[in-house]
N, C-alpha and C positions, 0 to 999 in steps of 0.2 A: 759610494765607490761606483762608477758609471761601471757597464755593461762591456759599451765599446768604445774603440779609442781610432779615430780616424785619421790618420797622419798622408804629410802630403809633401813627400821632398821637393826641394824646390830653386829655381836657378835662373833669376833675369823674369819672372812669368809674372809681375806685377798687374800684367794686362789682360791675364787670364785668370788670376787669381779670384776678382771681385763675383765670376760667375758661378767658380767652387761655391764661397762664402756665402752668399745667394741661395743656394742650394743646401745647403746646412743651417741656415736660417726657415727654413721651408716645412723642415723634419716632422713630423707626424708624432715621433717619438723624442724626446729627447734624453734617454738614453744613452748618452756619447759626449766624448770632449773632442777637441781638435789639436792638434799638434803640428806643426808648421815646421819642419826641419830646414831651415835656409843656406844651401850650400854654397854660398860668398857671393850672395846677389850683390849688384851695384845700383839696382834703378827702383829703391824706394820702396821697397817689399818689408824691410824692419817696420818702417813709419804706418805703412798701412795695415799690418797686422797688429800693430799698438793701439789703432784704432780701433780696430774690431775686440780687441778684449777688453775695452772699456766697455762697449755698449752692447755686447752678445749676452745673448738669454742661455748660452751654455759654454761650457769653460774651453778659452784658446789657450793655449800652451807654445811658445816660440823658443829654437833654438838656432843659435847660426855659428855654422862651422865653416873653416878655409874649403872653398873648392876642391872636391876629392872625387864626383862623378854619384852619381845614383846609387851603386851598392854604398859606398861611406851613409849614405843619406839612412838608408834601412838598418844598419850598422847602430848609429846612433838612436831611431825610433824602437828597435827593440831593446836596448839597455836602458830607455827612458820609460817607457810605455809602463802602468801599472792597473792598467783593466782588463777584466780574463780574454777578450779578444782585439784583436785590431785589423783594421783594412786600409791596404793604400789607396787614397783617390789621389791623380794625380793634378798636378796644377793647369793644365788644361781641362781637365774634366770635371763632372757635377752628379750630383747625386738621383734618382726622382725621390721624389716628397718621400715616398714610405718606405725608403730601402732600410734607413735604422730601425723601422717598426718590423720591418720583413725579418730580418739580421737578428734581431733580437728576439723575436718571437719564436723562429724557428730554432734556435740556439735554445731558449728553455724547454721549449716541447718536446724536441728529438737530441740536445747534445748530451754526450757523457764522456767520461774521460777516455772511452775510445776512440773517440774522431780526433781528428786534427785541425778540423772545422770546416767549414762552409764553402763549396763553390758557387756560385751564383752567375748570372748574366753581365757580359756588356755589352751594352745596345748600341746603334749610330747615334749620334746627336739630332740629327736632322730628322733621319724615318723612323728612328724611336724602336728599330726592328734589330733583333739582335743578332749580332756577328758570328755567324758560324750555325746560325739557326739553334734553337733548343735542343737540353739534352733527351736520350731517348724517353715516351713516356713508362713509368714503373719502375724507370731506373732510378732507388733512391741514395745510393751510396756508391765508391767506388776508391781504390787508388790513383792521385789524380795522375801520377804519371800515363797509367793506362789511358787517359780522355785522348791523348795524342799518339802514343804507340798502336794502339788498336784503332785507331781512325772512329771513336765513339762520340769525338767533336773539335773538330778543326779548327774552330774561332775562337776571338779571344775568350776569358773567363776574369772572373772575380774572385779571390780570395779574400777569405775571412780568417783568420789565422787566430787558434790559439797562441795566447803569449807567454806560457811559461816553456812551449817547444819552441817557438822562434827564438828565444834566448839560451837555448841549450846549443844552438848551430851555432848562433851570432860571438863575435860579431866574423863577418865573410873577409877572409884572408886575400888580397889582391897582389897585384906587382906593381913595384915603381913607375909609374908614368903611363899605367895602361886605368884608364878612368872606363872602360866598357866591357866592365864585366856585371854580367845581367843578376839582380839579385836571387832571381829564381834559383841561382845554385841553393840557397839555404834553402828555399821550399821545396826542391825535392828531396832533399836530406828526410825534412819529416816527412813528406806525405808520401815516401816511399813505404814505411812504417805504418802510419796512420792510416785509414780510411778516410773520406771527405764526405760529409752530407752534399747533394747533390740538391739545388733549388732551380725551377725555370724562372725565378722573378731575376728581375733586372736592379739589378745593385747598381749600375755605373754605366752614365751617359758617357762616351766616348768621342773626342772629334783631335785628327792625329794634325797636330804641327808641321808647316812646310818646315824645313830645312834642321830643325836641331832635335829632333826628335830621335828616342831610341832606335825607333821600328824602322827608320829610315838609314839611308846611307849605309847599308851594314858591308860592304864592303870595304868602305873606308873605313868602318869598325873593327873588322879583322887584319886591317893593316896597323891598327891604330894599339891593337889590343890582343893580339896572337896569345899569348901564353896563357891570357885569363880563358881565352874561346876552348883552347885546349884542355882549359885544369875543366872546363864544363863537360867537353868531352869524355873526358875519363870516367865521371863521377856517372855520367849516362849509361856509360858500358858497364858500370855495375848494379844499378841499377835491380832491384828483385821484381819488378812490375813493369818492367820493360817487356818488347819482344825481340828475337833474334833476328830480324831484319832490320829490326831501328838500332839494335848495338852496330852492326855491321856500317850503318850508316855513319851512327857516331867516330865506328874505329877510323873511317875514309876520312871524315873529317879532323879527327885529331889528327894523324900523320901529314895533312894540308896543314892545319895549323901550326904542328910544331915545326916543319919547315919553313914557315913564315916564318916563327919567332928566332931561328936560325938565321934567315935573310935579314930582318931586319936589325937585327944585335949587330951584325957584320956588314952593314952597308953604310 
């Protein structure tokens, strides 16, 4: 049994997946497998992955599902993965050659059942610089919600999670017709109970795609999925490792998104 599953929800990204695959082939440690969750692609993704399954030096798994949005891909992943740890690497991103080696090494050295997993750095694909900088020197662990609520680290980061804990909160329940429900909803539930180990190693190279990434067109997402955003804000208000100011912001967003939900429903 491998230690780590790299899972990749994907939708019509056959043009970017080869870069991720090449980065996995270049890993200095083979203690991982790759799970591709195809969210209804119609661009030849299935045939591409089938070819890699035949030639790859590491296990490659493929699951096809009807299009349902990113969080539904996470749901499938958490109910499918059998390894101790998992990490989501998006279909347009890549891993540094030593990423798996770093992840497995950190967990074997420092990981115990009191931790939810490891939080490492996302780095810019072109400059290789950490997005949002590095974690404070000497800080070896924290509760994940504190990173943002307490302004410890404002950039993107990469979460390596214990599969057993994520399975406890999956599947994430969404709303009919709303696909933009961020799967961080499940992550927050786990990492508010268990701290994560911090690593200033780069676990992922990130390149944001124009037009169709979840991080873009946020206002359209609010209109498309207001009940999902309201549900997220409700959770944020209950987190033990949140700050009063952050809870107040979440409350304000909750009111706005609840009103949007009423507007969208009756328009």
